Each structure stands twice: as C-alpha cells, then as structure tokens.
C-alpha positions in Angstrom: -63.5 -22.2 70.7 -60.0 -20.7 70.0 -59.1 -18.4 67.2 -57.4 -21.0 65.1 -60.3 -23.6 65.2 -62.7 -20.7 64.3 -60.6 -19.7 61.4 -60.4 -23.3 60.1 -64.1 -23.6 60.4 -64.8 -20.4 58.6 -62.5 -21.4 55.7 -64.2 -24.8 55.5 -67.6 -23.1 55.3 -66.4 -20.8 52.6 -65.1 -23.7 50.5 -68.3 -25.6 51.0 -70.5 -22.7 50.0 -68.3 -22.1 46.9 -68.6 -25.8 46.0 -72.4 -25.6 46.3 -72.6 -22.4 44.3 -70.3 -23.6 41.6 -72.0 -24.9 38.4 -71.6 -28.6 37.4 -68.4 -29.5 35.6 -68.4 -27.9 32.2 -68.6 -30.1 29.2 -65.4 -30.6 27.2 -64.4 -28.7 24.2 -64.3 -31.7 21.8 -66.2 -34.8 20.8 -64.4 -38.2 20.2 -65.6 -40.3 17.3 -65.0 -44.0 17.3 -65.6 -46.1 14.2 -67.1 -49.6 14.6 -66.7 -51.3 11.3 -66.5 -54.9 10.1 -67.2 -58.0 12.3 -67.6 -57.4 16.0 -64.8 -59.2 17.6 -62.5 -58.9 20.7 -60.2 -56.4 18.9 -62.8 -53.8 18.3 -64.4 -54.5 21.6 -61.1 -53.6 23.3 -61.0 -50.5 20.9 -64.4 -49.3 22.0 -63.6 -49.9 25.7 -60.4 -48.0 25.4 -61.9 -45.2 23.4 -64.7 -44.6 25.9 -62.3 -44.7 28.8 -60.0 -42.2 27.1 -62.9 -39.9 26.3 -63.8 -39.9 30.0 -60.3 -39.1 31.1 -59.7 -36.4 28.5 -62.9 -34.6 29.3 -64.7 -35.1 26.0 -68.2 -33.6 25.8 -69.5 -36.8 24.1 -68.6 -39.8 22.1 -70.0 -40.7 18.7 -69.7 -44.4 17.8 -70.1 -44.5 14.0 -71.4 -48.0 13.1 -71.3 -50.0 9.9 -71.2 -53.6 11.0 -72.9 -56.9 10.0 -72.6 -58.0 13.7 -70.4 -60.5 15.3 -69.9 -62.6 18.4 -71.9 -62.1 21.6 -69.1 -61.9 24.1 -67.5 -58.9 22.4 -71.0 -57.3 21.9 -71.6 -57.6 25.7 -68.3 -55.9 26.4 -69.2 -53.0 24.2 -72.7 -52.6 25.7 -71.2 -52.6 29.2 -68.6 -50.0 28.2 -71.3 -47.8 26.7 -73.7 -48.1 29.7 -70.8 -47.3 32.1 -69.4 -44.4 30.0 -68.6 -41.2 31.9 -69.7 -39.1 28.9 -72.8 -39.3 26.7 -72.6 -41.9 23.9 -74.3 -41.3 20.5 -74.5 -44.4 18.4 -74.8 -43.4 14.7 -75.4 -45.9 11.9 -73.5 -44.1 9.1 -72.6 -43.3 6.3 -75.4 -43.7 3.8 -75.7 -47.4 2.9 -74.3 -48.6 6.2 -76.0 -51.2 8.4 -76.2 -52.2 12.1 -76.9 -55.9 11.8 -77.2 -58.6 14.4 -75.0 -57.8 17.4 -74.5 -54.2 16.1 -78.3 -53.7 16.6 -77.7 -54.2 20.3 -74.8 -51.8 20.4 -76.8 -49.2 18.5 -79.8 -49.4 21.0 -77.4 -49.1 23.9 -76.5 -45.5 23.1 -77.8 -42.5 25.0 -78.8 -41.2 21.6 -79.3 -43.6 18.7 -79.3 -42.1 15.2 -79.2 -43.4 11.6 -78.2 -41.8 8.3 -80.5 -42.0 5.3 -80.5 -45.3 3.3 -79.2 -47.3 6.3 -80.8 -50.3 8.0 -80.8 -52.0 11.4 -82.0 -55.4 12.6 -81.7 -59.1 11.7 -80.4 -59.8 15.2 -81.3 -63.5 15.4 -78.8 -65.7 17.2 -76.9 -68.2 15.0 -73.7 -70.2 15.3 -70.2 -68.9 14.5 -70.5 -70.2 10.9 -74.0 -68.7 10.4 -75.7 -72.1 11.0 -78.8 -72.6 13.1 -78.3 -73.7 16.7 -79.8 -76.8 18.3 -83.4 -76.2 19.4 -82.9 -76.1 23.2 -79.7 -74.0 23.0 -81.3 -71.7 20.5 -84.2 -71.1 22.8 -82.0 -70.3 25.8 -79.8 -67.9 23.9 -82.7 -66.3 22.0 -84.7 -65.7 25.2 -81.6 -64.2 26.9 -81.0 -61.9 23.9 -84.7 -60.9 23.8 -84.6 -59.9 27.5 -81.4 -57.9 26.8 -82.5 -56.0 23.8 -86.0 -55.2 25.2 -84.4 -53.8 28.3 -82.0 -51.6 26.2 -84.9 -50.3 24.1 -87.2 -49.7 27.1 -84.6 -47.9 29.1 -84.1 -45.4 26.3 -87.8 -45.1 25.3 -87.5 -47.0 22.1 -89.6 -49.6 20.4 -89.1 -52.8 22.5 -91.6 -54.8 20.5 -89.8 -54.3 17.3 -86.5 -55.0 19.1 -87.8 -58.3 20.2 -88.9 -59.1 16.6 -85.4 -58.3 15.4 -84.2 -61.2 17.5 -87.0 -63.7 17.2 -87.9 -63.1 13.6 -84.7 -61.5 12.2 -86.7 -58.4 11.5 -84.9 -55.6 9.8 -85.9 -52.0 9.2 -84.8 -49.0 7.2 -83.8 -45.7 8.8 -86.9 -43.9 7.5 -89.2 -46.6 8.8 -87.4 -46.8 12.1 -88.4 -43.2 12.8 -92.0 -43.7 11.8 -92.8 -46.4 14.4 -94.3 -45.4 17.7 -92.2 -45.3 19.7 -89.4 -45.1 17.2 -86.6 -47.7 16.9 -84.0 -44.9 17.0 -84.1 -41.3 18.1 -82.9 -39.3 15.1 -82.3 -39.3 11.3 -79.2 -37.3 10.2 -77.3 -37.1 7.0 -73.9 -36.2 8.5 -72.2 -35.4 11.7 -73.0 -31.7 11.7 -76.7 -32.4 11.1 -76.6 -35.0 13.9 -75.1 -32.6 16.5 -77.6 -29.9 15.6 -80.5 -32.4 16.0 -79.1 -33.5 19.4 -78.9 -29.9 20.5 -82.6 -29.5 20.1 -82.9 -31.6 23.2 -85.8 -33.7 22.1 -86.5 -36.3 19.4 -89.3 -35.8 16.8 -92.0 -37.4 19.1 -91.1 -35.0 21.9 -89.2 -37.3 24.2 -86.2 -35.6 25.9 -82.7 -36.7 25.1 -80.8 -37.2 28.3 -77.6 -38.7 29.9 -77.9 -40.0 33.4 -81.3 -38.2 33.7 -79.8 -34.8 32.8 -80.1 -32.9 29.5 -77.3 -33.4 27.1 -74.7 -30.6 26.7 -74.6 -28.4 23.6 -72.5 -30.2 21.0 -72.9 -28.3 17.7 -69.7 -26.4 16.8 -67.4 -28.5 18.9 -64.4 -30.2 17.3 -65.0 -33.8 16.4 -61.8 -35.7 17.0 -61.4 -39.1 15.3 -60.0 -41.7 17.6 -58.9 -44.4 15.2 -57.5 -47.9 15.8 -53.8 -48.0 15.9 -51.9 -50.0 13.3 -51.7 -53.0 15.5 -55.4 -53.0 16.2 -56.2 -52.6 12.5 -54.0 -55.5 11.6 -55.4 -57.8 14.3 -59.0 -56.8 13.4 -58.4 -58.0 9.8 -58.0 -61.5 11.2 -61.7 -61.6 12.3 -62.6 -62.2 8.6 -63.5 -65.9 8.3 -61.7 -66.1 5.0 -58.5 -64.8 6.5 -58.8 -67.0 9.5 -59.3 -70.1 7.3 -56.2 -69.2 5.2 -54.2 -68.8 8.4 -55.4 -72.2 9.7 -54.4 -73.8 6.4 -51.0 -72.1 6.4 -50.4 -73.1 10.0 -51.4 -76.8 9.5 -49.3 -77.3 6.4 -46.4 -75.3 7.8 -46.1 -77.4 10.9 -46.6 -80.6 8.8 -43.8 -79.6 6.4 -41.5 -78.8 9.3 -42.1 -82.3 10.8 -41.2 -84.1 7.5 -38.6 -81.6 6.1 -37.1 -79.5 8.9 -36.2 -76.1 7.5 -37.3 -73.6 10.2 -39.1 -71.4 7.7 -42.3 -73.5 7.4 -42.3 -74.2 11.2 -42.0 -70.5 12.1 -44.6 -69.4 9.7 -46.9 -72.3 10.7 -46.7 -71.5 14.4 -47.4 -67.8 13.9 -50.2 -68.5 11.5 -51.9 -70.9 13.9 -51.7 -68.5 16.9 -53.1 -65.6 14.7 -55.8 -67.8 13.4 -57.0 -68.8 16.9 -56.9 -65.1 17.9 -58.9 -64.1 14.8 -61.5 -66.8 15.3 -61.9 -65.7 19.0 -60.9 -69.1 20.1 -58.0 -67.6 21.9 -58.2 -64.5 24.1 -56.3 -61.5 22.6 -54.0 -61.2 25.6 -53.2 -64.9 25.8 -52.4 -64.9 22.0 -50.1 -61.9 22.6 -48.2 -63.7 25.3 -47.9 -66.8 23.1 -46.5 -64.8 20.2 -44.0 -63.1 22.5 -42.9 -66.5 23.9 -42.6 -67.8 20.4 -40.4 -64.8 19.5 -38.1 -65.4 22.4 -37.9 -69.1 21.6 -36.8 -68.2 18.0 -34.2 -65.8 19.3 -32.7 -68.5 21.6 -32.8 -71.1 18.8 -30.9 -68.7 16.6 -27.9 -69.0 19.0 -27.7 -72.8 18.4 -28.8 -73.1 14.7 -27.4 -71.4 11.6 -30.4 -70.0 9.9 -28.7 -66.9 8.3 -31.0 -64.6 10.2 -34.3 -66.3 9.3 -35.1 -67.3 12.9 -34.2 -63.8 14.2 -36.5 -62.2 11.6 -39.3 -64.6 12.6 -38.6 -63.8 16.3 -38.9 -60.0 15.6 -42.2 -60.4 13.7 -43.6 -62.6 16.4 -42.5 -60.3 19.2 -44.0 -57.3 17.5 -47.3 -59.0 16.8 -47.5 -60.1 20.4 -46.7 -56.6 21.6 -49.5 -55.3 19.4 -51.9 -57.8 21.0 -50.9 -56.8 24.5 -51.1 -53.1 23.8 -54.7 -53.6 22.7 -55.5 -55.3 26.0 -58.8 -54.9 27.7 -59.7 -53.5 31.1 -59.3 -55.7 34.2 -62.0 -58.2 34.9 -62.8 -59.1 31.3 -60.5 -62.0 30.6 -58.8 -64.6 32.8 -55.3 -63.4 31.8 -54.9 -59.6 31.9 -51.9 -57.8 30.5 -51.7 -54.1 29.6 -48.4 -52.7 28.4 -47.4 -49.1 27.7 -46.1 -48.6 24.1 -42.9 -47.0 25.4 -42.1 -50.2 27.3 -42.9 -52.3 24.2 -40.5 -50.3 22.0 -37.8 -50.5 24.7 -38.3 -54.2 25.2 -38.0 -54.9 21.4 -34.8 -52.7 21.2 -33.3 -54.3 24.2 -34.0 -57.8 23.0 -32.5 -57.1 19.6 -29.3 -55.7 21.1 -29.1 -58.5 23.6 -29.5 -61.3 21.1 -27.2 -59.5 18.6 -24.4 -59.4 21.2 -25.0 -63.1 22.0 -25.0 -64.2 18.4 -21.9 -62.2 17.7 -20.1 -63.7 20.7 -21.2 -67.2 19.7 -19.9 -66.7 16.1 -16.6 -65.5 17.4 -16.3 -68.5 19.7 -17.1 -70.8 16.8 -14.4 -69.2 14.6 -11.8 -69.5 17.4 -12.6 -73.1 18.3 -10.0 -75.6 16.9 -11.3 -77.5 13.9 -11.9 -81.1 14.5 -11.6 -83.4 11.6 -14.5 -85.9 10.9 -13.9 -89.5 11.9 -13.5 -90.7 8.4 -10.5 -88.5 8.1 -8.8 -90.5 10.8 -8.4 -93.6 8.6 -4.7 -94.1 8.1 -3.7 -91.8 11.0 -1.5 -92.8 13.9 -2.7 -92.9 17.5 -1.9 -94.3 20.9 -3.7 -97.0 23.0 -4.7 -95.1 26.2 -6.0 -98.4 27.7 -5.5 -102.1 27.0 -7.4 -102.9 23.8 -8.5 -106.5 24.1 -10.4 -106.4 21.8 -12.0 -103.1 23.0 -10.5 -100.1 24.7 -9.7 -96.4 24.3 -7.3 -94.9 21.8 -6.1 -91.4 21.4 -6.1 -90.0 17.8 -6.7 -86.7 16.0 -6.6 -84.7 19.3 -9.4 -86.7 21.0 -10.0 -90.0 22.8 -12.1 -92.6 21.0 -13.6 -96.0 21.6 -11.4 -98.4 19.8 -11.4 -102.1 18.8 -8.6 -104.3 17.7 -9.3 -107.0 15.0 -6.7 -109.5 16.0 -4.1 -109.0 18.7 -4.3 -107.3 22.1 -2.7 -103.9 22.1 -1.0 -102.9 25.4 -1.6 -99.5 27.0 0.7 -96.9 25.5 1.4 -98.8 22.3 1.3 -97.0 19.0 -1.7 -97.9 16.7 -2.9 -97.2 13.2 -6.5 -96.5 12.4 -7.6 -98.8 9.6 -11.4 -98.3 9.6 -14.2 -96.4 11.3 -17.3 -98.3 12.4 -20.0 -95.8 13.6 -18.3 -94.0 16.5 -15.7 -96.7 17.0 -12.2 -96.8 15.6 -10.8 -100.1 14.2 -7.1 -100.1 15.0 -4.1 -102.3 14.6 -0.7 -102.3 16.3 2.2 -100.6 14.5 5.8 -100.1 15.1 5.7 -96.5 13.9 5.9 -93.8 16.6 2.6 -92.2 17.5 2.5 -88.4 17.7 3.2 -87.0 21.1 0.3 -85.7 23.2 -0.7 -84.7 26.7 -3.0 -87.1 28.5 
C-alpha cells in the first residue's frame, strides 16, 4: 500500500474513533411551548405540525404542548398524533392552566405525549365519538368508528405505560376523570401532576413518575430540562384569525352572510354583497372543515385576482380593489399555514416573503392598469346617446328601402325610412329612434361632411 492510501486510511480511522467516542448530540438550550386551545381543527393541526417540525430543526431540548380544548374533528386529531409520534424531540403534553380540560379528541392528543401531565383542577376524558353537530351517529357507523377509536387510544396508553382500560372507557362510556384521580389509578392515566411549567420540568427531571416507571423518549432517558428557557411558539395572526372560524357560531354566521350576500347580488347587482358573500362562503367552508385549508386559500386568491380584473371593467370606486386585497391576504394566510406534504390532496406552502412581494406586485400592477384605463377613458371621444340624434342630419351610406345604413353622430347606424326610398349618398334627417335603429326621412339640407 502506498503512502497516500495509508494516510487516507489513518485519517478515516481517526475520524471514526472520534465519532464513536463523541457523546450523543447534546440537548438544545431551550424548550418550545405550543398552545392547543379551542376546537381541534385543521388550522391548529397545521400549527402543531409546524411547531414540532420547527423545534426539531432549531434543536429544542423538548416541546411542551399546553392543552385546553373540548376536542374537535378526528382527521385533525390524527394529524396531531402522527406529528407527536414522529417528533424528533421529546413531547410533553400538559393539560393546563388550572381549570383547563382535555376533552374528546384532546384526550387522544394528551395520551400521545412522551410525558403526559395535568395541572390541578383539570380534567380529561369524555372521548366518545359523535357527529359534527354533537349528535349520535347511526348504530353501525358508530360501532365502526368507536371500535377504531378504542384500538387507537388503548395503543397510545399501552405504549406509554398508562391506563388503557380507563382510556377505553373514555371512548365507550364517555368517562371523564380529574387530575388528582388520574394519578391515583394503577397504572395512572397521566404521568405527572404539576401546578406550573417550572414544577412540571422539575418533575420530569426526576426521571420517573410517582409509581416508579421511567420517563423516556425513544427508549432513552429524557434530557435535563429545568432551568432551560421556555420559548412560546404562538400562532401567527393569520392562523389565529382562521382558527376563530372553527367556532360553529361563527361558521353559521358566515354561511348566512354568504347565502344572503349572493342572493342580494343576483337580484340587485351592487358588487358589495356579492364580494362579501363569496368571501364569507369560502371562509365558512374552511371553518367547518368542509374545505381543506390550502384549497380554501387558493380559492380566496383566485377570487381576489378576479376582483382586481373586474375593477378594470367596472366603476366601483375602489370597492372591488379593496375586496380583492382582503381576499388575497386571507388566501395568503391560509397558504402560509399549509401542512406538510402527503396530508391533503392539494399541497401549497408559500414563504411569507413571497406572499408580501406578490401582494405588493399585484397592487402596483393593477394600480398601473387602472390608471391607464382611466386615462384612456378620459381621452376617448364622447359619443352622444342615440336619443340625442333625433333632429340631427346624416347621410345614407347605402340604399334605404326601407332599411339600410345611415351615417350620423360620427357612427354608422341601422336606419329605416317610413315612406320613400332614399338613394345612397343622400342627406337624411333623423326623426325618431326605435331601439338601436334610426328612423330617417330624406331632406334637402346638406349633411355634415365625413370620411367614410
């Protein structure tokens, strides 16, 4: 073996030994805290997915998901659970503050955490499956969904050494339990009871829960967390606004506004009611989870572009432009809160810088077009209405017998003679207007000169 190959081999061995001797990647210097509040919908599902992904990329030591939710729809719940189980950092689910609850779908999310904790005076459970309006499902469908949910929640509880029997009762019997009772069962429903975040992190650092079971992440002990900076990763403004739409009352109001807005536009076109109605309907479908978030965002952007284009042809005194801006911005918010690939059939993820640039470019572009259109309109020669032609002079461009073409008022018109034939080139007088046709009669007066 030559000198160069031997040197390369020696360097490779040194790097290999260094890699083996090096300790595991050190934990980060901060903890990210996500807040799961209100109804579980596709907006906060995307928020949890993005928050966990960001924590993994930024090297967070752990993520705390602070939960206060009555539950929500199953599809969004499944997305949250998948994101928690696939997280690159430990996930601590924490039902907090005092008086909070993890109801229905939020029970599943809580039990998916590597560590599940509750604050005093909180409760968890009542996870029976019901319809979107809270109604009972048909018997066969209810059994199918309930059995699937039971299998899911038992597996989550069993994998983390928690009480799978109680978890099943939470689904089948809508059982609910307080935080103090949840710790007394054997095995417990959750791992720890903590009054605040500092107490929670200190309890996690003990490494075991009260019954002696070790707290782990991917089979390894959790890193030390007490004393690390807890960084709140809140929803952005767009996410917060879209999340409000999940309230059934707001969704109902939006549906009502949308329906009557479109109806008013059909009977009394005014652009205002139609614009508001279209936006309200799209937002209502997004809020009720009938329309995927990204698809709703695309529709809002298309609506905004359509309003910009309509502004070029209709005088709305800026109303359509304002509607287009609002629609475009709302659509951009929806796209910015897009989910990871593979979750929805239509996937769009847009960087916020591109959103701002697109909005600015669109405004400048349509401002230039509107300005040019207005200038052209002001420069265009004014054409008198047909009624103003009565009494004016013209010229027969063709033989009028009794119908033909006459030139008057700077334009060529369909013309009709009441009595005599009028030869081509003869002067005529307009005596009446019938729809879009001029009623003319021959005259001896000279018609104004024109270029044919």
